[in-house]
C-alpha positions, 0 to 999 in steps of 0.5 A, a space after each residue: 460492116 467490117 472494112 478491111 483498111 490497107 496500110 503503110 509500112 513505115 521503118 524506124 532506124 531509131 528503134 529498128 523497127 519496121 511498122 504498119 502505119 495508119 492515119 487516124 483521119 482516115 479512120 475516123 472518115 470510115 467511121 463517120 461513113 457508118 462502117 467499123 474500121 479495121 486496119 490490115 497486118 502488112 506481114 501476114 503473108 509468108 515470105 520465107 518460104 520458097 513459095 509465097 504463102 497467103 493461108 495466114 493472110 486468108 484466115 485472117 479475112 475469115 476469122 475477122 469476118 472481112 465485108 469489104 476493102 479499103 486499099 489506102 495511100 502511102 509507099 509507091 508500088 514496088 517500095 515494099 514487097 510484102 504490101 505489094 503482095 497483100 494488096 494484090 492477094 486482097 484484090 484477088 480475094 474481093 474479086 472472087 468474092 465479088 466484095 467492094 473495094 475503094 482505092 485511095 491514091 495508091 489504092 488506085 495505082 494498084 488497083 490499075 497495076 492488078 488490072 494491067 496497066 501501067 504507072 507513069 510520072 507526072 508534074 505538078 500533082 504533089 500537095 496541091 489541089 485540082 479542079 476535077 473535070 467529069 468525063 462520066 455522066 450522072 457523076 458527082 464529086 467535089 469540085 476541088 480536090 487534094 493531091 499528093 503523089 507523082 505516079 498516075 496511070 498512064 491509060 484507063 485499065 479496060 475493064 475500067 470506066 474514067 469517071 473523072 480526070 484533073 486539068 492536065 488530063 491525068 486520071 483522078 477516079 475510075 469504076 469497075 464495069 462489073 465489080 463494086 470497084 472504085 478508085 480515086 487519086 485524091 485523099 478524102 480524109 485530109 480535107 479540114 472537112 469530109 466531103 459529104 459526097 465523098 462520104 455518100 460514094 463510099 456507103 452506095 460502094 460498100 453496099 454493092 451499088 456503083 
């Protein structure tokens, strides 16, 4: 199963380059789950025309036989146009084709914004850990999760169900009511030892289960 993974955009002033970047630990995490990771370039969207053209990205998705999408962390929404457009298109494509999607950190934010949600600033969520409070029945998560973000969803989007919150009530996990989409605000790839519960949830989600 080929998992398309979105990438962070970094700018190198030394080399005057704009680069796509992906944490190798996230690649390891996807491989550990038994899938094939396929990084998605951010420059497949044509911004040079009067109208934005997504045909190259569509062709790329078909040529590489992408089965599901993983929206990774990094870059605040609104900072890098090509990444925002790429991920919005990927969500529309996944929605149309009922493809599984997992959003991690920014990935959850873009999923929420795509679904009509709004982001607000939050304090005490950068480079720390939170005790997770599960609010949905029969759901299992790690007791403590890492946290590397300054923005959170103001409220759970209408088409999603709230799964877990942090101690201060911030949304930490959501799941779509109709599509095989789920999102977490923590980074499972940044733990020294991958949490089996996260891997198992990812496996079930990618198989279309919720």
